[in-house]
C-alpha positions as CSV (number, residue, x, y, z in Angstrom):
1,M,95.5,84.1,101.6
2,T,99.0,85.3,100.8
3,P,101.8,84.8,103.3
4,P,103.2,87.8,105.1
5,P,106.2,89.5,103.5
6,T,109.6,88.6,104.8
7,P,111.7,91.2,106.5
8,R,113.9,91.4,103.4
9,L,110.9,91.9,101.2
10,D,109.6,94.5,103.6
11,R,112.9,96.5,103.1
12,V,112.5,96.3,99.3
13,I,108.9,97.4,99.5
14,R,109.8,100.3,101.8
15,A,112.6,101.4,99.5
16,I,110.3,101.4,96.4
17,A,107.3,103.0,98.2
18,S,109.5,105.7,99.8
19,F,111.1,106.5,96.4
20,A,114.6,105.4,97.4
21,Y,114.0,106.7,101.0
22,V,113.0,110.2,100.1
23,G,109.8,109.5,102.0
24,Y,111.8,109.2,105.2
25,F,112.8,112.9,105.1
26,P,111.6,114.3,108.4
27,I,109.9,117.4,107.1
28,A,107.5,117.6,104.2
29,S,108.6,114.4,102.6
30,A,105.7,114.4,100.1
31,T,106.6,118.0,99.0
32,L,110.3,117.0,98.6
33,A,109.3,113.9,96.6
34,S,107.2,116.1,94.3
35,A,110.0,118.6,93.9
36,V,112.6,115.9,93.2
37,T,110.2,114.4,90.6
38,A,109.7,117.7,88.9
39,I,113.5,118.1,88.5
40,L,113.9,114.5,87.3
41,A,111.1,115.0,84.8
42,W,112.7,118.2,83.5
43,Y,115.9,116.3,82.7
44,F,114.3,113.0,81.5
45,P,115.1,112.6,77.8
46,W,112.2,110.4,76.7
47,P,108.4,110.8,76.9
48,L,107.1,110.5,80.5
49,V,104.4,108.0,79.6
50,I,106.7,105.0,80.2
51,P,107.9,106.0,83.6
52,I,104.4,107.0,84.6
53,M,103.0,103.6,83.6
54,A,105.9,101.6,85.2
55,L,105.9,103.5,88.5
56,S,102.1,103.5,88.7
57,L,102.0,99.8,88.1
58,S,104.7,99.3,90.7
59,G,102.8,101.5,93.1
60,F,99.5,99.6,92.6
61,L,101.3,96.3,93.1
62,I,102.9,97.4,96.4
63,C,100.0,99.4,98.0
64,K,98.8,96.6,100.2
65,P,102.2,95.1,100.9
66,A,103.4,98.6,101.8
67,Q,100.5,99.0,104.3
68,N,101.7,95.9,106.0
69,A,105.4,96.8,105.8
70,F,104.9,100.3,107.2
71,G,102.0,99.2,109.6
72,A,99.7,102.0,108.4
73,A,96.7,102.4,106.1
74,D,98.3,105.5,104.4
75,P,102.0,105.5,105.3
76,Q,103.6,108.9,105.4
77,A,106.8,107.5,104.0
78,F,104.9,106.1,101.0
79,V,105.7,108.9,98.5
80,L,105.7,106.9,95.2
81,D,102.2,108.2,94.9
82,E,103.5,111.8,94.8
83,V,106.1,110.8,92.2
84,C,103.4,109.3,89.9
85,G,101.1,112.2,90.4
86,M,103.8,114.8,89.8
87,L,104.9,113.0,86.6
88,L,101.3,113.0,85.4
89,S,101.1,116.7,86.2
90,V,103.8,117.6,83.7
91,L,103.0,114.9,81.1
92,W,103.0,116.5,77.6
93,L,103.7,120.0,78.9
94,P,106.5,122.1,77.4
95,K,109.7,122.3,79.5
96,I,109.3,125.9,80.6
97,L,110.3,126.8,84.1
98,W,107.1,128.7,85.1
99,I,104.9,125.9,83.8
100,Y,106.8,123.3,85.8
101,G,106.7,125.6,88.8
102,L,103.0,126.1,88.4
103,A,102.5,122.3,87.9
104,F,104.3,121.7,91.2
105,L,102.2,124.3,93.1
106,L,98.9,123.1,91.6
107,F,99.7,119.5,92.3
108,R,100.7,120.2,95.9
109,F,97.5,122.3,96.3
110,F,95.3,119.4,95.1
111,D,97.3,116.8,97.0
112,V,97.1,118.7,100.3
113,L,93.6,120.2,100.2
114,K,92.0,117.2,98.5
115,P,89.0,118.8,97.0
116,W,86.1,116.7,95.7
117,P,86.4,114.0,94.2
118,I,90.0,113.5,95.4
119,R,88.8,113.4,99.0
120,L,86.3,110.6,98.2
121,I,89.2,108.5,96.9
122,Q,91.4,109.4,99.9
123,E,88.6,108.2,102.2
124,S,88.2,104.9,100.5
125,K,89.3,101.8,102.4
126,S,91.0,100.3,99.3
127,P,94.8,100.1,99.5
128,S,95.0,101.4,96.0
129,S,93.4,104.7,97.1
130,I,96.9,105.6,98.3
131,L,97.9,106.0,94.7
132,W,94.6,106.9,93.0
133,D,94.1,110.2,94.8
134,D,97.5,111.5,93.7
135,L,96.9,110.3,90.1
136,L,93.7,112.3,90.1
137,A,95.5,115.4,91.6
138,G,98.0,115.1,88.8
139,T,95.3,114.7,86.2
140,F,93.5,117.8,87.4
141,T,96.8,119.7,87.4
142,N,97.6,118.7,83.9
143,I,94.2,119.5,82.5
144,I,94.3,123.0,84.0
145,L,97.7,123.7,82.6
146,Q,96.8,122.3,79.2
147,I,93.8,124.7,79.2
148,V,96.0,127.6,80.3
149,L,98.5,126.9,77.6
150,R,95.9,126.5,74.8
151,F,93.7,129.5,75.6
152,Y,95.7,132.0,77.7
153,V,99.3,131.8,76.5
């Protein structure tokens, strides 16, 4: 059994999980985190694969400690999952404003409504389900946009 996190470590976990405290915004913090991420992705000069991998790994590592630090199974302030999902939504897509806008809308649609199988993941008791459902929402978004770009544009 691992020892409980210290108050100082709890603060670090909360800062990471809340994406530098964006998750503490009182209204629609997940939507705000997604929008901030889309803007950051737009201006990010390198391929998004590395930040997706680094942030997802960080997210998976802190899922359980974040549940303890926030005192909730799926803490509302934990928005690192939206960051990872939104990054995945725009991975390998051209930087065209309407595409990023549509990626944002589709991602939020999947994240809020949680259609099958995203809902199954969300209902899981595993701490990592905090992150997995958003990664799947981002994957669905990206696949849809890749199809639209290849066949309809």
